N, C-alpha and C positions, 0 to 999 in steps of 0.2 A: 404425514408425508413433508416431506422436505420442498422448502420453496427457494427456488434460484432468482434473485433480482438482480438485474443490470442497471448500474449508474452509468452516467456518462456526461456527454455535451449535447443530448439531444433534448426532447422535450418534457422529460423526465425519468422517472424510475420505471423500467419494465418489468414485471415479473413473469417469466418464461409460463406459457402458459394460462396465463392470467390478465389483469388489466395494467393500463398504464396509467400511472400517479403523476400527473402533472406538478412538476417543479422545476424552476429555472436551474439547469445546469448542474446536476447531482452527482459530481464526479468522482465521490467515495461515499462507500456505505458501511456501516457497521453495526453489530447486533447487540442489545444488552444479554450478560451471561445468563440471566435467570426470569428475565421479565420477557414478553411479548413487545419488545419495542425496539424500532430500528432509527438510526440516525443517518443524517446526510449532511455531507457538506456541500453547498452552493458556491461553486466557485467563480463562474463569470461575470453574470450580471450584478450580483450581490455578494458581499463576505457575511453569510449566514450559515447558521447550524440548525436544522430542524429535526425533531425527535415525531416519531411516527408509532400510533397505537397501532400494531401488527396481528391483532387478533381477529380480525375477517376484514381482509384487504390491508390497504395503508390510510389511516385517516389522522391527519395533525393532530399532534398532540401537546407542542410547545417548541418556540423558535426563539433565538437570539443572535446577535452578531458573533461573529468569529475573533472579534477584537484585532484583526490584521487583513491584509490582502491576500487573495486568491488560497482560501482554504481547499487542501487537495488531499486532507487526509484525518479521518477520524478512528478512535479505539476507546473502547470500554476497559475500566480495570476489571480483574477477575472478581473483586468483590461487590461490583455494580455501583459503587458511590460515587466515581469519577469518571468525566468522559475529557479526553485528550483531544485537541485539534492542533494541527500543524499547518500555519499560512506560508505557502510559498513565497508571495510576493515581498513581504519584508520581515520573514525570518521569525514572525511572533509564533509562540505556542500559545497556548492555553489549558489549565486545568479547570474544568467547571464541575462543582459539585452536583449530584443528583439526588433526587428526593424517593422515597419508596414508590413512587409510580413509574419511576424512568426519567421524570421530566426536570428540566435546569433549575436548580434549587440555589438562589443566592448569586452572589457576584463571583465571576471567575476569577483564579490566580492568572495574572498575564506575565509570561516570561519572555521577555525582550531579548534580543542579542544584537552583538556587534561582531565584526570580523569580515574576512574578504579571502580570497584565494588567487593563484597563478593566472587564470584564465578572465581575461579583462570583459568577455561580454556573458559568462555564466555566472562568474564569481565576484563580481564589483560589490557585495555586500552578501547578508546572511539569508540563506533560501530553506526555511524549513520543509521537510519532504514527507516524513513519516514518523509516526509517534507509536510506540510499543512499549507496555507495561511489563517488566520482567524483576522477579526477585523485589517486588515492592518498590522498586524505582522507575520512575519514566525515562525513556531514554527517545532521543530526538533526532534525526538524521539531519544534517545541515549541509546540503549541496553547496552552498555557498563558502562554507569556511573549513570544509574536511575534517567534520568532527562528528561524532554522536554525543550530543550532548546529555546531560543526565542530572536529573532531578529528585528530590524527595516529595512526597507525596502534598509536603504542604509549600512546595515551590523552591525550597532551599536547592541552590546549585551546587553541584558535585563535580569533581574532577571529570573532564570530558575525555572521551576515547578518540585519539586523533590517528589520522589516517595520512597517508602520503599526499604531499602537495599534488592537487590536480585530479585526485580520486572523483570526486563529486558524489558522495555517498547518497543513494536513493533509498532504495527498499533493503530490509536487513531482517534477518530472523536468529534465535537463539536456539542451541540445542544444549540444554544445561549450562555449563560454562563457556561452550564454545559460541563464538558470534561468527556469521556469516553476513558478508556486506557486499551488494550490488554496486559496483562505480558506474555511473552515469557517465561522466566525463572519458574516464581511460578504458572503458569497455573491459573492466575485471570484474570477478569475484574474488572478496579478501575474506579468509579464514583466520579468526584470532582466537587463538587457546593459550590463554596464559601470556608469558613472554615468546611463545611461538607464532609466527606469521606466515602465512602461504598465500601468495597470490597467483591466480591462473586467469586466462584469457575466459570471458562468459561464452565467447563463440569460436569456432574453429574457422568460420566463413570468412573471406576475404571484404574488405572495404570497411567502411565505418560502422559503428555499432554503437549503441545506446541501449544498455540494459535497461530494463524497467522493474519489475516485480519479481521477487525471489523469495521461495519458498521450500520449507524442508517439508519431506515425506519420507518417513522410515530412515533407510540408508541412503537417500538419494537429496541433492539439492536441484532444484526446478529453476531457470531461469529465462525470462522473456526477453528475447534480443530484439531490438527495432533496427533496422536497416536491414539486416539479412533476414528480418522476420521469420525466427525459428524460436524453437523451446529447446533449450539445452539441459542434457541431465548430466549431472558431475557427481561423483562419489564424494559423499559427506565426510570420510576419513581423510582424503587428501586433495580433492578437487581435480583428480584425474578425470577425461571425459569418459562418458558412458554411452550418450547419443545424443545426435541433435536432427531435430526433424521441423521441416516446414509448420509454421502456426497456423496454416489453412486461411490466412487473409495477411493485410496489410496493417503494419505497426501495431505489434501485438502490446498494448498496455499494461493488460493486467490480465491473471488467472486464478481460477481456485480449483483445488482438489476436494473430491467426495468421494471417497473409498477408491473404487479402480476408475473414476471418471474424472477428467480433467478438462474444464471449460475456459477457452480462450477468449478473451475481449479483445478483437482486433479492430482497432479505432477509425482508421483509414478507409478499410473495405467495408465498414458498417456492418459487421457480421460476429457473432459468437458462435465458435465451432468447439465441437466436443470431440474429444479422445478418449479412448480406452487405454488403460495403463496395463500393459503385459510385460511382467518381470520387471517394472519401473519405468519403461518406454513406451511414451505415448505412440499409439497407433490411430488413425483416422476411423471415425464410425460413420462419416457420410452425414452427420447430424450438423445442421447448422441453423441457425437463428438470424433474422435481419433484425439488426437495432442499430438506429442511428448513433453516431460516434459514441461506441460504448468505452467505458473506462474501468471499470470495476464490476467485479461477480462477487456478490456474498451470495452462500448458500446457509438455510437457516433450516 
């Protein structure tokens, strides 16, 4: 039986149909690829990373500082030996070794960064936003410097992927060699395929848009749009629009897809809404869960 865990800015981690695990502001969650271990980034009250034994509920296993301010994303490499965390506040990312239990093992590799972008309010310095392992390389989106930073597992920096100034890269996803990036500041989705780049609006609605999460599923790219409060569906081949539907709430910060179901965390309306996917298009199911300030959906 799968578990749906909701992290956010409320009192803790909510397991749908289960218990509340109290922890300060667990704004993002990640699961170990092989062990029953769940990780949380504690963003607001303290910059900490917590590991939970998830065999029967969620029991604290280990914790450590995130080595930066406002940790907003965590991920585990496919081998289950490294945890990466992105600190939005100062742009620091870390690579933290994990032991055979999934607990933190030894000192982290701290990846500090410098730089800025053209937006004086949002890009005055580096702001690491997401960490993704792909083809043996850690990729870190930096909203402040318009880069996808790249590192080897030992922390050696590689040449970054640069985006148009003012893009504000937030969440991103790979499909083989193709890279899809949501631009929080310019409201776009960028497809990078070798030397070819395609840019499209993340939403067709009028007004300001601040795309948050992006995810690939089959032939489609799904994007959560804050402002118009929609979930947009784009063709993965060329970013052409397929559909755009209301998110079922206010300020869709994150979502997760599980088979033919899509769960959306609407942060400002304190609700997780569930959609059915029909030929790739989200359709409301009428299923809604009240969750205080949800910011992340993890299905394991």
